[in-house]
DRENROMAR-345793 format. One line per 2 residues: their letters; for each residue x, y, z of C-alpha. Coordinates in steps of 0.25 Angstrom, whole numbers. Layout:
N
a> X/Y/Z | ...
END
This chain:
728
rt> -313/475/503 | -320/475/490
mr> -319/486/480 | -330/486/469
is> -328/492/455 | -340/494/446
sg> -343/502/433 | -353/504/423
rl> -365/509/431 | -361/523/434
ar> -356/535/425 | -357/526/413
la> -355/538/403 | -341/541/409
dg> -329/535/403 | -327/526/415
ca> -333/524/429 | -331/515/440
vv> -336/513/455 | -327/507/465
sc> -333/503/479 | -328/498/492
gd> -337/496/503 | -348/507/501
tn> -338/517/495 | -341/519/480
vm> -332/528/471 | -335/530/456
vv> -325/536/447 | -329/541/433
av> -318/543/422 | -321/552/410
hk> -312/558/400 | -313/567/388
pt> -312/559/375 | -303/570/368
pr> -290/573/373 | -286/587/377
pg> -278/595/367 | -263/595/368
ya> -255/585/375 | -257/583/390
sf> -245/580/399 | -254/575/410
vp> -267/567/411 | -279/576/411
lt> -286/568/423 | -295/574/433
vd> -300/566/445 | -312/572/452
yr> -314/565/466 | -325/571/475
hk> -332/566/487 | -347/565/486
ys> -353/567/500 | -365/559/495
ag> -356/547/494 | -355/548/510
gr> -369/551/513 | -366/566/515
ip> -370/580/510 | -359/590/509
an> -360/601/520 | -357/613/510
rl> -368/623/507 | -371/616/493
rr> -371/602/499 | -363/597/488
ev> -349/593/484 | -343/606/480
ga> -329/613/481 | -315/609/479
ps> -312/594/482 | -308/590/496
er> -294/585/500 | -299/571/500
ev> -305/572/486 | -292/578/481
lg> -284/567/487 | -294/557/481
ar> -293/563/468 | -278/563/468
lv> -278/548/472 | -286/544/459
dr> -278/554/450 | -265/549/454
sv> -269/534/453 | -275/535/438
rp> -267/546/432 | -254/538/429
lf> -262/528/420 | -267/537/409
pr> -259/535/396 | -249/546/393
gy> -255/556/383 | -269/555/388
nh> -275/568/387 | -290/567/389
et> -296/574/401 | -300/563/411
ql> -308/564/424 | -311/554/435
vc> -323/558/444 | -323/550/457
nl> -337/549/463 | -339/544/477
ls> -352/537/477 | -352/532/491
vd> -342/532/503 | -344/523/515
ga> -333/530/524 | -325/517/524
nd> -319/515/511 | -309/524/504
pd> -315/531/491 | -302/536/486
ll> -297/522/484 | -310/518/476
ai> -309/531/468 | -295/526/462
ns> -300/513/459 | -313/518/453
as> -305/528/444 | -296/517/440
aa> -309/508/436 | -315/520/429
la> -303/523/420 | -301/508/417
ls> -315/506/413 | -315/519/404
di> -310/522/390 | -300/532/396
pw> -286/528/393 | -280/524/406
ng> -270/513/409 | -277/507/422
pi> -283/502/430 | -276/504/443
ga> -281/500/457 | -280/507/470
vr> -280/501/484 | -278/507/498
va> -271/498/509 | -270/502/523
lt> -259/497/533 | -264/495/547
rg> -257/499/559 | -250/489/568
dn> -252/476/561 | -249/482/547
el> -261/475/540 | -265/480/526
it> -279/484/523 | -284/485/508
cp> -294/496/506 | -295/500/520
tr> -307/508/526 | -306/522/531
ke> -304/517/545 | -294/507/541
me> -286/518/534 | -287/527/546
aa> -281/516/555 | -271/511/545
al> -256/515/546 | -255/516/531
nv> -265/518/519 | -260/516/505
vv> -267/519/492 | -261/512/480
tc> -265/513/465 | -258/503/456
qe> -259/495/443 | -261/480/440
sg> -246/479/439 | -245/484/454
hv> -238/497/449 | -242/508/458
tm> -249/521/452 | -252/528/465
le> -249/527/480 | -254/534/492
af> -251/530/506 | -253/537/519
an> -249/532/533 | -256/535/547
ep> -243/531/553 | -229/529/547
vl> -228/516/539 | -215/508/537
ep> -210/505/523 | -213/489/524
ql> -228/492/528 | -229/503/517
vk> -224/493/506 | -233/482/511
tl> -245/491/510 | -242/496/496
hk> -239/481/491 | -253/477/497
av> -259/489/490 | -253/486/476
ne> -257/471/477 | -271/475/480
ck> -271/486/468 | -267/475/458
ll> -279/467/462 | -288/479/460
vr> -282/483/447 | -285/469/441
ql> -300/470/445 | -300/484/438
ks> -293/478/426 | -303/467/425
lq> -314/478/426 | -308/486/415
es> -307/474/405 | -321/470/407
ag> -328/484/407 | -318/494/403
kp> -319/503/390 | -308/503/379
kr> -298/514/382 | -297/525/372
ev> -284/527/364 | -274/538/368
de> -261/542/362 | -252/538/373
wp> -239/546/374 | -227/537/375
kg> -223/534/389 | -208/536/386
vq> -200/544/377 | -193/534/367
ye> -188/540/354 | -193/528/346
wy> -207/531/350 | -207/544/342
td> -208/538/328 | -220/546/322
el> -221/560/319 | -229/564/331
yr> -217/560/340 | -206/566/332
av> -206/579/340 | -206/572/353
ke> -194/563/349 | -186/576/344
yv> -190/583/357 | -184/571/366
ll> -171/572/358 | -170/587/360
ie> -172/587/375 | -166/573/380
tp> -151/578/381 | -153/591/387
ir> -163/586/397 | -153/575/401
ev> -142/586/403 | -152/594/412
fs> -155/582/421 | -140/578/422
dy> -136/592/427 | -138/591/442
sh> -135/606/444 | -149/609/440
dk> -160/613/450 | -175/612/448
fs> -176/625/440 | -163/624/432
rd> -167/610/428 | -181/613/424
ka> -176/626/416 | -166/618/408
ne> -177/607/405 | -187/618/401
vi> -177/624/392 | -174/611/385
qt> -188/607/383 | -193/621/379
ta> -182/621/368 | -185/607/363
td> -200/610/363 | -199/623/355
ql> -191/616/344 | -201/605/343
rq> -213/614/343 | -209/621/331
rf> -207/608/323 | -218/600/328
ga> -229/610/332 | -235/614/346
dm> -244/601/345 | -232/592/349
eg> -229/601/362 | -236/592/371
hi> -230/579/366 | -216/586/367
ad> -218/590/381 | -223/576/385
am> -210/570/378 | -202/580/385
ht> -207/575/399 | -206/560/395
ci> -192/563/390 | -187/570/402
kr> -193/559/411 | -186/548/403
ly> -173/555/404 | -174/558/418
ae> -178/544/422 | -166/539/413
mv> -156/548/420 | -160/544/434
at> -161/529/431 | -147/529/424
gh> -140/539/432 | -147/538/445
kr> -147/553/447 | -158/563/446
cd> -158/577/439 | -153/584/452
gr> -142/574/454 | -149/566/465
lt> -149/551/466 | -162/544/465
se> -163/542/480 | -157/556/484
lr> -165/567/490 | -165/582/487
pi> -158/591/497 | -167/593/509
tc> -167/605/519 | -177/607/531
dv> -180/618/540 | -191/620/552
dl> -196/631/561 | -196/641/550
yr> -206/651/555 | -208/652/570
pl> -223/656/571 | -226/643/563
hg> -229/630/572 | -220/622/563
sa> -213/624/550 | -203/617/540
lf> -196/619/527 | -192/607/519
qr> -183/608/507 | -180/596/497
gl> -173/601/485 | -182/612/479
tq> -194/607/486 | -197/616/498
vl> -209/615/508 | -212/624/519
cs> -221/618/530 | -228/625/541
lt> -235/619/553 | -247/625/560
fd> -254/620/573 | -269/623/576
sl> -280/618/585 | -287/605/582
ds> -299/613/577 | -290/616/565
aw> -290/601/561 | -294/598/546
ks> -308/592/546 | -312/584/534
dp> -326/585/527 | -335/573/531
fs> -334/566/518 | -319/566/517
vl> -319/559/531 | -329/549/525
tg> -320/545/513 | -308/543/522
gl> -302/556/525 | -298/562/539
ke> -309/568/547 | -299/579/552
kn> -284/581/554 | -276/589/563
fm> -264/588/554 | -264/593/540
lh> -253/597/529 | -256/607/518
ye> -247/607/506 | -245/619/497
fp> -238/620/484 | -238/635/479
qy> -234/638/465 | -221/645/469
at> -215/632/473 | -212/629/459
nq> -210/643/455 | -223/645/448
tg> -235/654/450 | -249/652/452
as> -260/651/463 | -257/641/474
gv> -268/632/479 | -272/619/485
gr> -274/609/474 | -274/594/473
re> -259/593/473 | -258/601/486
ig> -269/593/493 | -262/580/489
hg> -248/583/493 | -253/589/506
sl> -261/577/509 | -249/568/507
ae> -240/576/515 | -250/577/526
ra> -252/562/527 | -237/560/527
lr> -236/567/540 | -249/564/547
sv> -245/551/552 | -234/557/560
vp> -242/568/566 | -248/566/580
ve> -263/562/579 | -266/569/592
hp> -259/582/589 | -265/594/597
ft> -265/603/585 | -269/603/571
ir> -257/603/562 | -256/610/548
ln> -244/608/539 | -243/618/528
ce> -233/614/518 | -229/624/507
vl> -221/620/495 | -211/632/493
es> -203/625/482 | -206/612/474
ng> -197/603/467 | -205/590/470
ss> -209/582/482 | -216/594/489
sm> -226/585/496 | -215/577/502
as> -207/589/506 | -220/594/513
vc> -220/581/521 | -206/584/526
ag> -209/599/529 | -221/595/536
sl> -214/585/545 | -204/595/549
al> -214/606/552 | -222/596/561
md> -209/593/569 | -206/608/569
ag> -219/611/575 | -217/600/586
ve> -227/590/581 | -223/576/587
ia> -223/569/573 | -220/554/574
ap> -208/555/564 | -203/565/553
va> -209/563/540 | -202/565/526
gv> -207/564/512 | -201/561/499
am> -205/560/484 | -200/548/476
gl> -200/548/461 | -197/538/450
vk> -191/538/436 | -192/526/427
hg> -182/523/416 | -187/511/408
dd> -189/500/419 | -180/507/429
yr> -188/514/440 | -180/524/448
vl> -186/530/461 | -182/544/464
td> -181/550/479 | -186/564/481
im> -190/568/467 | -190/582/463
gl> -200/589/454 | -194/585/441
ed> -193/570/445 | -208/571/449
hf> -211/576/435 | -203/566/427
ge> -204/555/437 | -213/543/437
md> -219/544/452 | -220/553/464
fk> -220/545/476 | -221/553/489
ia> -217/546/502 | -217/552/516
gt> -214/545/529 | -205/545/541
rk> -191/540/542 | -195/525/541
af> -210/525/538 | -220/531/528
ta> -232/540/530 | -236/544/516
lq> -234/540/501 | -240/545/488
ld> -236/540/474 | -239/546/461
ck> -234/537/449 | -233/542/435
la> -230/528/429 | -241/523/420
dg> -237/509/425 | -237/512/439
lp> -225/511/449 | -220/497/452
fp> -221/493/467 | -206/490/469
vl> -203/504/464 | -213/510/474
ve> -207/502/485 | -193/507/481
ai> -198/522/481 | -203/519/495
qk> -190/513/500 | -182/525/494
ss> -191/535/501 | -188/529/514
aa> -173/533/513 | -177/547/508
kh> -187/549/519 | -176/545/529
ei> -166/555/523 | -177/567/523
ik> -181/564/537 | -166/565/541
im> -165/578/535 | -178/583/542
na> -174/578/555 | -161/586/555
tr> -170/599/554 | -181/594/564
ge> -180/580/569 | -191/580/580
pr> -203/589/583 | -199/602/589
kr> -201/604/604 | -210/616/605
td> -210/626/617 | -221/634/623
td> -215/647/617 | -217/641/603
nr> -228/646/594 | -236/634/595
pv> -251/631/598 | -255/625/611
ne> -268/618/616 | -273/618/630
si> -286/614/637 | -295/623/644
di> -308/620/652 | -320/630/650
pa> -332/627/659 | -345/625/652
hr> -351/638/658 | -339/646/654
ra> -339/642/639 | -348/653/634
rv> -340/664/640 | -327/658/636
fg> -332/656/621 | -339/669/621
sg> -351/673/613 | -351/665/600
gy> -337/660/603 | -332/674/603
tv> -321/672/614 | -316/659/607
rk> -315/665/593 | -308/677/599
ln> -298/668/605 | -296/661/592
ed> -294/674/584 | -285/681/594
lg> -277/670/600 | -279/658/590
vr> -285/650/602 | -295/639/600
lt> -304/631/609 | -308/617/606
vd> -318/609/616 | -313/596/621
ee> -321/584/616 | -321/577/630
dv> -323/589/639 | -332/600/634
nr> -326/610/645 | -312/608/640
yt> -307/616/628 | -294/614/620
my> -287/628/618 | -278/629/606
ap> -269/641/605 | -258/645/595
nr> -248/648/606 | -247/648/621
qa> -249/663/622 | -262/662/615
la> -266/650/624 | -263/658/636
da> -271/670/632 | -283/661/628
ke> -283/654/641 | -282/666/649
li> -295/672/642 | -303/659/643
qs> -299/657/658 | -303/671/661
ii> -317/669/655 | -318/655/663
de> -314/661/676 | -322/674/675
ps> -327/675/689 | -338/685/686
ep> -350/675/686 | -356/669/699
tl> -357/654/701 | -371/650/699
ef> -378/640/708 | -386/629/703
ga> -401/631/706 | -400/645/710
iy> -409/656/705 | -403/668/698
ta> -408/681/693 | -405/682/678
ri> -406/694/668 | -412/692/655
ve> -402/697/644 | -409/692/631
lr> -423/686/627 | -422/674/617
en> -432/665/610 | -428/653/619
gv> -426/661/632 | -419/672/639
lv> -404/675/641 | -401/678/656
ql> -389/682/663 | -387/678/678
yp> -375/687/680 | -369/699/672
tm> -357/691/666 | -364/678/664
tp> -367/673/650 | -382/675/647
tl> -389/661/648 | -402/657/641
lh> -414/654/650 | -422/646/641
vs> -437/649/638 | -441/636/644
ql> -435/640/658 | -441/654/658
dv> -455/650/664 | -463/639/668
rk> -473/642/657 | -469/639/643
vi> -463/652/637 | -461/654/622
hp> -453/666/623 | -446/674/635
sa> -454/686/631 | -467/679/636
ld> -462/681/650 | -460/695/648
lh> -445/694/650 | -435/704/645
vg> -420/707/644 | -415/713/657
qe> -425/706/666 | -420/698/678
ie> -426/684/680 | -423/673/690
vk> -418/659/685 | -413/647/691
yf> -399/641/688 | -397/626/685
gr> -383/626/681 | -376/625/668
dp> -377/616/656 | -365/606/656
vs> -363/607/641 | -366/622/637
gh> -363/628/651 | -376/637/650
mr> -384/640/662 | -397/633/665
ls> -407/643/670 | -422/642/673
rk> -433/652/677 | -444/643/676
vl> -440/635/688 | -441/647/697
qt> -456/650/694 | -460/638/703
te> -450/638/715 | -442/648/723
qy> -427/647/724 | -415/654/729
kr> -413/666/720 | -401/675/717
nl> -399/688/709 | -385/688/704
iq> -387/700/696 | -392/708/708
ek> -381/703/716 | -371/708/706
vn> -377/722/706 | -377/722/722
kd> -363/717/722 | -358/728/712
END
């Protein structure tokens, strides 16, 4: 497929702008930044990525009241913005403190080509062509691995992605070093196929970066100068007066920090407290000598020094600050069936990271349904399996309001995709996993995968295989890369990557890489991390199987929802559903029972109930309405006496029997003459008229009556109302 990159025609007043096209999908990204830096020193890049879907790009009008794009970003928009942000953020120079914004604008969407991938490449081109300091360009490629024949498709269409076994998005530099990686499987994929797909994606990325670099050389603006902070703490670098404070600070904290990291008796809180005391004491001393203006630089030097010290200790001593080897897991405990009213529950503890997962079944009507535009851009139309991730403030012993932000959406999507490939597609219920992080010391999203897998088995869901997740980290000492298994919060903070990997014992279901290295992650190191994660997954699943090795066999006495089909004749539907659906609503409110019409047979309904007792009660009520013997059987072509119960503009409502539902006798069937309103015939409520019965409508079940045909012929007549009076 051809990917076109253009610039210089649109948004020319911005610092940089590029439009990337594939097929009829066009994405424009505009890069702007403030020329003056923010006051003080920033420990992070003040970058904002605004990624919004424009309904006009797909030929649609928003369905909300204002008919425009308003409100919070959708899940698809948040995930798209995160892809762009994670791809470009590591390449900003250290010390860059200018507010920068990337605005992703979907110009057109054809429904076949992925706009998220084009947004990454368009952002790379916009930054490369601008005068914003940025060490790009980078290239992003999606590669799909087909099922069965294991063929590789570069830049697959939406249908090809849905049919593929694996979809991989890779962002890398011209050297082939990976900056960002995201991979999700529709079915578990073995390691050789995964590495083969990644290798193909990296090679395609390098070709794309060369083209972007050529565009930058021919049309790019000169980059602005920025005071880049040194990438490492080396004493000889601090020679001028500005860095004397930093040099002295490093000398003050190096020895005591090394002692804290060498003391394996520390836990998270005591280690953090000891480090805080050391840093606070040194900062207070230097603030008095050099002034508060140096505080930001001192804090950055502290971070760099600790990172260097920790990497040196791990590389030379092969042990981490908690005494583990580089490939060793933290202690793991699992528990299931915690609260009996729940359909399924599990508690997963790994070190000081604890996740409680509860599973809920509901009817298929509760399936999550996407907005039409998200479907057009490659999202799911609906899903009956969902995972929600919650991270309250108390998980890290902090206060504050808890909510659903970009981090929660991203982590929840990763955990959901890690489990989706092993959940049965044709499951009779909608499944919701709610993963709440109760304690956090790193790798909470992968702990959610483990807890979710246990909760699924505890609920009796026949998953293809247990799934476990582990976060792999990295420290770099000189040219020595050391991959860390099961990183904790400190190693995530001071490490060079966060590589989340999930899968079954032998295969992979989801991967997500965030790299902090400005030069990217070498491909051999990436493969090494994948290989080491396999051993970690195997060990974790072994521990999980000791708690719950297979799906639970549920009994009829369990508090478990049930589905059952019931036939409701067309002419009895109105009585079963009640006026305005009153009976059905009452069933849902009182018993939790829902009725869903069968797509193939309009007379068959699927009845969902939260338990068997509720199902039995609902069936008894519905069957009693269906079997109600109070109404006589009507004969086709017979003439009956009907009582008028209501006059309407389009006819009259008549009742043939006291317990029958009133039926509309249309104004066109009242008289052989044309009648505009029933009052023209001097009809009134309570009056009895004769009508002829022509059966029921096969779809609605309504009776078909006529008074007009009786004005020309004599027929056999019956007065059911009088017969009822005489009988009584």
